[in-house]
C-alpha positions in Angstrom: 13.9 -29.9 7.6 11.7 -28.8 4.7 10.3 -25.3 4.4 7.7 -26.5 2.0 4.2 -25.3 2.8 1.5 -27.8 2.1 -1.3 -26.2 0.1 0.5 -22.8 -0.2 -0.3 -22.8 -3.9 -3.9 -22.4 -2.9 -3.4 -19.6 -0.4 -2.8 -16.1 -1.7 0.4 -14.2 -0.9 0.0 -10.9 0.9 1.0 -8.9 -2.3 -2.0 -10.4 -4.1 -4.5 -10.4 -1.3 -7.5 -8.0 -1.4 -7.0 -7.2 2.3 -3.4 -6.0 1.8 -2.6 -2.3 1.6 0.8 -1.9 0.0 2.7 1.2 0.8 3.5 3.5 -2.1 7.2 2.6 -2.4 6.3 -1.1 -2.5 8.6 -2.0 0.4 6.0 -3.4 2.8 2.3 -3.7 3.4 -0.3 -3.6 6.1 -3.1 -6.2 6.5 -6.7 -4.9 7.0 -7.6 -8.2 8.7 -4.8 -8.2 11.3 -4.7 -5.7 14.1 -2.5 -5.1 17.1 -4.9 -4.9 20.0 -4.1 -2.2 22.6 -3.2 -3.7 25.9 -5.6 -1.6 28.0 -8.7 -3.5 29.1 -10.7 -4.5 26.0 -14.2 -5.8 26.5 -14.8 -9.4 25.5 -15.5 -10.2 22.8 -13.2 -7.8 20.9 -15.4 -5.9 18.5 -12.7 -4.0 16.6 -14.2 -0.7 17.4 -11.4 0.2 19.8 -8.3 2.0 18.4 -5.9 -0.5 16.9 -3.0 -0.5 14.5 -3.0 -2.6 11.3 -0.2 -5.2 11.4 2.7 -4.9 9.0 3.1 -7.9 6.7 5.8 -9.1 4.2 4.7 -9.0 0.6 5.8 -12.6 0.2 4.0 -13.8 3.4 1.0 -16.1 3.0 -2.4 -14.9 4.1 -2.7 -15.5 7.9 -6.5 -15.9 7.4 -6.0 -18.6 4.8 -7.5 -16.5 2.0 -7.9 -18.8 -0.9 -6.7 -17.9 -4.4 -9.6 -17.2 -6.7 -9.4 -19.3 -9.9 
């Protein structure tokens, strides 16, 4: 089974993404586009105004939003 990602060369890695906040020691990062929604009754649609934690991402992960590399 191949682990090749079709089109990954066009999608930016988290370490290079403008929405990625890398922690000072460079060990991990947090994505400003991905949030862990609290599990207490959120109104629909989710507006993002409720308290939420940014999700941790791996520096070598590919953008979950499909952020394209600028060339």
